[in-house]
N, C-alpha and C positions, 0 to 999 in steps of 0.2 A: 511676373510669371503669369502664365495663363491661368483662368479659372476653370478647374477640373470638373466643376459642377456645371457651369454653362456650356462647357466644351468637353464632354467626357470622352469623345474619341479623338479629337485633334490634340487634347492634351497628353496623349500617349504616343504620338507620332513625332518622334525626334529625328527621323530618316524615313527615306521612302521603303527602307527594308520594314520599318514598323507599320507602315501602310499597307504592304504587301501580305502581312500576317492576318490582315482582316479578310472576312468573307466578300465575295462580290456584293451581296445583298446590303453590306454596310456602307459601300461608297457613296450613295447618295446623301446618306446622313453626313458623312465626312464633308462632302461639297457644302452642304448647308451650314455647317459649323465653319468650314474654312471662309465662306462668303460673309457670314457674321463677325467673325474674327477679323476680317480684312476692313471691313466698314468700321469697327471699333478702333482698330490700331490706326489705320489712316486718318480717322477724325481726331485722333490725339496728336499725331505727327505731322499730318499733311502728306502730300507727294502725288504720284502717279495713281490715278483711281479707277476710272472708268473701264480701261482697257484689262485691268486685273480682274475686276468682276465678271467681264465677259468670257473669261477663259477658266473659270473656276473648274467646270466639270471637266474640260480638257485636260488641264494640268493633272488632276486627280488621277485621271484615267491612264494619262501618259506614264506618269511614275508607277502606277500600279501593274501596267502590262509590260513595261521595260524594266530591265535589270540596271536602273541608273545607280551610280554613275558610270558603271562598266560599259552599259549601252550609252550612247552620245545623244544628248537633246540639245538641240541648238535653237535659241530663240532669237528672233529678228527684233531689232531696236531695242526691245527690252522693257517699253512701257508696261507690259503685262505680266512682267516677271515676279511681282510681290507673291502671289500666291505659291510660285515655285520656291522662292526663298523661305516662305513660311514652312513647307513641307520638307525641306532639304536642311534643317538644323539651325535655322535662323529665325524661328518663330518668336523666341522670347526677346529678341533684339530688333525686330523688325520696326518697332517705335523708334529707333534711331535714324532711319532712312534718311539720307541727304544731310545728315548732320555732321559736323566736324568730328572724325574718329568713330563714325557710325557706319551702318550698312551702306553699300552704294546703291543708287537708284536703278542701275542696271546691272546684268550680269558681268561678273568680274573674275577672271581667272583665279587670281592670286587670293580670292575671298572664299572660294569654295571649289572642290573637286567637281560639284554638280553644275558649275558655271563653266560649260566646256568651251565657250568662245566669248570674249569679251566684246560688248557692242555698245552702241549709242546711236550710231547712224543707221539709216534703215537698208534694207535689200541685200544684207551681206549673208544671210543665214543659208541659201542654197549653196552658195560657193563654198563657204565654210564646211558645210556638212559633206559636200561631195568631195572635198579635199580629204576629209576624214575617212570617208568611205574608200576611197582609192588607196589611202595609206594602211587602213586596216585590211583591206583585201590583200594588198601587198606582204603585210605582216602574217597574214593568216590567223587573225585572232578571233574571228567571228563576231566582232561587236556589231551591233546594229545601230544605225544612224538616222535621227529623225530632225528634220528642220521644221520649224512652226513659222509661218509668215503670213501676215495679215494682207487684205486685199489692197490697202493703200500701198503697202511697201511693194506689192507685186507690179505697181505702175512704175517702178524704176528699171532702166535698161538692164543694170546689173543681174538683177533677178532673171531676165530673160536669157543673158548671156550664159548664165550657170544652167538654167533649164535645156538651152540648145546644147550644151556640151554634154550634160548628163543624158539626154535622150539619144544622143548619136554616137555612143561610146560602143566599143566592142572589145571586150565582153561588156555587158551591161553592169553598171553599178548598182548594188543594192542599197537604194535609199528611199526613205518616205519623206515626202513634202507634205506637211498639213497646212491648208490653205484656210486660215481663219477669216471668213468673210462677214464682216459686220457693217459693210458699206460706209467706213470711216478710216479717215486718217487722224490726224488731231482735229481737223474739221472734216466735212464731207468730202468722201473720196470723189475723185473726178475722172473723166477721160473714158476712152473707149473700152479699156479693160473693165472698168467697172460696169459699163453698159453690158459688156459680155457675160459678166458673172451674174448680173441680173437675169439674163436670159437662160443661164445654165441652172436656175433654180427649178426650172420646169422640166428637168431631164430624168426625173425618177422613173417614169415609165421606161425610157430607153435602158437605163442602167439595170432594170429588173429583166427586160428582155435579153440583153446582151449576157448578162452572167447566167441566165437560163440556158441560153443557146451555147455557151462555152461547154456546159457539163453534158449536153446532148452530142456535141460535136467532137469532144475529145481533143486529140492532137491537133495544135494549130497549123501543122505543116500538111495536113492531109487535104487533097485537092478540094473536097467539099468545104472544109474549113476556111480555105483561103478564098473561095468563091464568096461563101457568105460573109466574110470580112469585108470584101470589096463592095458588096451590096449594103453591108453596114454604113459605110460611110454616106450612101444615099439616104438610108432611114434616119440617120442622124439629123439631116436636114429637116425632118418633121417635127423633131423634139428640140434639137439644139442648133440654133443658128451657127455657132462657133465650135469648131472641135480642135482648138488650139493646142491644148495640152496632149492630146493623144497624138496629133500631128507631129508634136516635138519629140514623141518617143516616150511619154509618161502613161501607165495605165490608170486612167481616171475613175475613181470611185465617190459617189456622191451625186448631189449634195445631201448631208444629212444633218439632222439637229444637233448642234454643238452643246446643247444643254440636256440632252437625252443620256444619261450615263449608260444605259443598257445598250442604245445604239451605237454609242462610241465604242463600247467595250467589244461589242460584236464585230464591228468593221474593222478595228484594230486588230483583233485576234485572227480574223482572215488574212488581212494584210501582212501580218508576221510571217505567213506560210508562203508569200509569194517572192518571187526573185526579181531582180531588175528595178527600173525607177517606178516609184508608185507616188500618186498624188491624191490624197484625201481631202475633199472639199467639205467643210463644216459651215454652218450657218449659226451666227452667233449674235448676241445684242450686246453692244458695248453698254456698261453700267448695269447689266443684269441682275436683278434682284434688289436694287435699290431704286424706287419708283422716281426719285428727284433725278438721279444719275441717268436713267433711261429717258427722262423727258428732256433733259439738257446735256446731251452727249458732248458738246463742245465744252460747255462750262465745267463739266465735272471730269474732264481728261486729266487735269492736274489741279489740286486744290489745296489751301493752307488749311491748318487745323480748324475742325468745325465740330459742332454737335450733331451727331447722326439723327438725333429726334427733330432737329429744326432744319437741317442742311446747311449749305453754305450762306451766310448772312453778310451783305455788303456791310463794310465798316462804315461809321459815320464820319462827316468832317470832309472838308476838301482833300482830295488826293494830289499830291505834287506831280506834275506832268514828267512822264519818262521821256527819255530820248525817242523811243519808239513812238510816243504820242506825237513829239514835235515832228518827226516824219510824216505821220499820218496826216497831220494838219497841213503840212507844207505841200504834200503831193496833190491834195484836194484843190489848195490855191494855185498851185502851178498848172495843174489841168485846165482849170477855169480860164487861166491867162494864155495857155498854148495849146491848142487843139492837136498839136503833133505829140504830145506825151502820151505814151503807152505803158501801162505797169505791168510788170510780171513777178511772179512769185513762185517758187517750187513748194507748194503745198504748205505755205506758212502764213496764209492770210491773217489770222488773229495774231500770231507771234511778231509779225513785221509790221503791224498797223495799218493794214490795208482793208479793215471792214467797211469803213466809211467811203473810202473811195471804190469799193467793189459796188456797193449801192448805188452811188451817184454817178459812176462812169462804168457800167456794166459792159458796155461795147468796147471799152478801152481797158479792160482789166483780164489779165490772163493768168489763171492757175494752172501751171503745166504737170501738175501732181508731182511726186518725189522723182524729179528728174533735172538735177542741178546742170549736168552739161546740155541737156537740151535747151534749158532756160537761157543760159549765156549765148549760144549760137543762134537761138530763136531772136534774140535782142539784136545779135549781129546782122541777121537777115532783115529785120525791121530798119536797122539804121542805114543800111544799104539803099533803101527806097525812100529816105528822107524823113523816117519818122525819128521821135526823140524817146527811146526806150529807158526806163527806170527799172533797174533789176533790184528788188528787195530782198536780201539773202542774209542769213546769218553768216559771220566770219567762218566759224568751223564747217558750214556746209559749202561755201565758196571753194574750199580745197578740193572738192569734187570736180568743180568746173574750171579748174586752175589751166588745163591744157587748151580749153576753149577760150578762156580769158586771154591767153597768151597768144594762140594762132589765130583766132576767129576774129578778135575784136583789136587787140593791141597792136599786132603785126600790120592789120589793115588800116589802123588809126579810126576806128569806126567810133561814131558818137553815141557812147553808152555810158550811162552813170550807173554805178553800183553803190546802193545805199546798204552799207555792211553794218548789220545789227550785232550784238553781243561781242564787240571787239574786246580783246584782253580777257583778263580773269572773268569768269561767268559765275562760279559760285557752287551752289547745291548740286547741279547737274553733274559736275565732276569734269575730268580732263577730256572725256569725248566731246563735251560741248564748249569747251574753253578757246576763244578766239586769240591764242598767244603767239600765232605765227604770222599773222596777215601782214604787218608792217614790213617784215622780212621778205615775204614772196611777193608782195606787191611792189616795193621800191626797186627790184631789181629788173622790171619789165619795162622795156623802152615804151616811150610814148604815154605812160600813165601820168597822171596828176592824182597824188594822194594825200587826203587832209584828214586831220583828227581835231575835232572841236574841243575847247576848254568849258564850254557851257551850252545851255540850251538854244540861246540866240545864236550863238556862233554856229552851231550845228544847222540851223535854218539858213544861215547866209551860205554856208559851205554848200549846202545842197543846191542852192540856186547858182552858186558859182559853178560847180560841177555840171550842172544840167545847161548853163550856158556856154560851157567851155566847148569848142568844136574839136573833140576828140576824146578818148576814154579817161574817166575819172572816177574816183573812189572816195566816199566820206565813210570814215570808219568810226562808230560811237559804241560806248558801252552799254550793258544792259542797266536798267533802273534810271533812277533820277540823278540829274546833275546838281551843281551847287545852288540851283533855284533862281537863276537869272531868267526873266520872263522873256519867252521868245516874242519876237515882234510879229507884225502882220504883213510886213512889206517882202518883195522878192528881190531885196538889194544883194549885190554880190561883193565878194572880197577880192582885192588884187592878188592875182595868183603868184605865190612864192614870196609873199611878204609876211614878216613874222612882226609880233607885238612885244614891245618891252613893257612889261607889268611893274617893274620896280627897278630902280637905279640903285646900285650899291658900289661895293669895292671888292677887289680882291678875286672873288670867283663870280662866275656868271652860272646860274642854273638855267639849263636849257631844257623846257618842259613840253612834252608832246600830249596833247589831248587831255584825257582825264586827270592827268597827274599834276595839271597846272595848280589847283587849289593846294594840294599838298606841299608842291614847290614853293608857293608864295608863303605857307606859314613856316617853312624851314627858312626860306630866304630872309624873312623877317627876323628870325632868331640869329641867323648867322651875319645879318647885314650884307647880303649879297644881291647881285643883280638877278632879276627873275625874267625870263622871256618865255612869252607863250609863243612857241614855235609855228603853230597852226599847219603848217605845211611839212609833211614828210619828204615829199618830192613835188617840185623842186625846193630845196632848201634857200633860205634867204642868204645867198652868198654875200651881198654886200654888207648886211648887218653882223653876220659872223666874223668876217675879216676886221671889221671896225672893233667889235667887242674883243677880238683876240688882242688887238693892240693895246687895249685899255685894261685888260684882266690877266691875272696870273695863271688861270685855269678855267676848264669848262667842265660842269657836271651836267650829263645828259640824263634825261628822265622819261621812261616810257613803260607803259603796261604791256609790253611785248618782250619776247626773248631778247637777250642782249645780242646775240649772234645774228649779224646781218641785218640789224633793226635800225632803228631811227639814229641812235647814238653812232652806230657804225658808218652811217652816212656823214655825219659831222666830222668824224675822224678822218674819213676818207677826203671830205672836202678841205681839210686843213693839211693834209699830206701833199694834195695836188698843188695847193697854194704855196707849198714850202714853208708852212708856219708850224715851228716846233712849239707845242704847247701841251702841258698835261690835260688829259681828258680822262674823267672818270665816268665810265658808262653804268648806269644802274638801271636795271630792269627785272624781268622775270627769269627765273633760274632755268637752267640747261636740264630740265626736268619736268615730267608731266604731274602738275599739282592734283591733289585729290579734291573730294568735294568738302566744301566748308562756304561759309559765308564769303561775298566778295571782300568785305572788309577785313576778315579774318586771313585770306589768301594774300591781300596785298601787304598787311602787316607782316606776315610769315616771309614774304619776299623782301623786307625791309623799304617798302614803298609808300609808307604813310610817312608823315611830317617827321615823326621821331625817328624812324628808320634811315631817312634821307639824312637828317642832321647827324646821326651816329655815325653814317658811312664818311661824310664829308670830313668829320672831326677825325676819324681813324686815318684818312688819308693825307689830311692837313692839320695835324694837331694846333699848329700856330692860328688857325682860323678862329679858334675860341677867344682868343686874347680880346678881352674888352667888351665880349658880346655874350657872355654866359646868360645875361637877363634879357638879350634880345634887343638892346638899345643902342649898341655902339657898331662902329664899322669893322670890317674884317679886313685882315692884311696878311697875305700869305707868301710875300716875296721869298722868304726864305726856304719855305716848302717847296715852292714852285722851281727854285733854282734859277 
């Protein structure tokens, strides 16, 4: 429970209705308490940090000025939503964020009525808010709709598609877009939009002149007003090099200090009286109010539990290299060996392991901002001219570039390597970040080679294999560390489409893809079964599978991907095409969106740990337990296989 002595105002706020009972003069103190409480609570639990600190005042004022949840407040991405959750009835549970059965790290519709739209991927807020505004106008209910989007999220094409639609509608929709400009995404924001917004910070003079002129001129349809409006476009060039938002049909206000409660309240009070599309530009500081976070905005984007008086302290001892680390080392080594390599990321330099590469090869490193579709087609264009592009991208983000992967890369059989991080269950970030679908949506694409490594060294070998392959290829690896196999230093490749038998047994063959190979080996040892590290999802090792089918009574396929359309489905399709009748038990992730918990908890929940695999096999083939309960004898399942 919150300490009412340390937080005298915040402790009385169980909902925004309680906040709105306070006097306006109390809001700065509420913001101060909210910031201190956020530092304290995230210090205990870990979670997204810097972005929330940057929107303390904005969150407080929005919930004070609008009748939420009746009025709709739509957050983009959701990294910044912890203060929103604290003010909307989840204050005492904020310490459970990202934990199993705890609060979700992003807005989630079934968690609270105040979470009006579920998010996790960026740049959806304006589209969603516009849809709400249109539906509310159609219903005639008078609800107000506000979208809060960061300057990093504003770099995505989807945001501009929504702006273009909203600004061109007739009748004009009533919608407020709050542009939270802190010059940051997860790392520094990049691109032309970022430069434009930097220039816009000098437009206070223009805004003051324009607002004063409107009061004097009155009706905008009068000839004098129309004349002045035309000249206004010329005046803007003196103060604002870009007038993009107004050209798209939005009335632009700002920029204003996003940490000034009085300024925010005044601006929003005025904007509430205006009709049509409005854009409020606020300038904030990521990590505001916590010096360490302000000084290291990238490092404090998301944190593990820490002591707020000391800050985040690096843990002692050697840290096991992650698959991301393996990729980061490989791309630098391959770039040194092949000058044609060009690296691309959609705003995920740190998360994808490209920090070292970006420093050592700055002229061959391309951060395209939050623009996954563009990243994929950019790579296609590079490949057309003989370059060897590597797209480093999260599995769940590649979903946004799927059309481009199909039409622009695979259809033209272009030489692009996709290094797909966060494949399979991801864990605490929840369903929005889980890469549970990629094996299914990749294996159905013609011309693709799809690989899934069983360990760190194999990941490096597969990256080299995909890079050397003259066509589109993907290496899909999980978040975190592997079984601890040291990655080599060479750039050797693997024979495409060839699996590896890890254990010879009898009765059943466990065919494991990627990260589930270690669990399959443990289960196979207990069952006396053959265990195969399949390595390739596409193409499958046809020769080995046909031979194993003749020697075994059944197959068990294992993958940390949804069962439907996944790697196991590929095995079943191959057997059917060969006319081989053999029982196949397909084990994988459920036909459901798993929620946030640790990766280990989610795999166990899906029955994909060693114990769960063994239990599923024994449920299907009870006779396979004969003589192997202690894990020492062979398995025979003839009677079960029929």
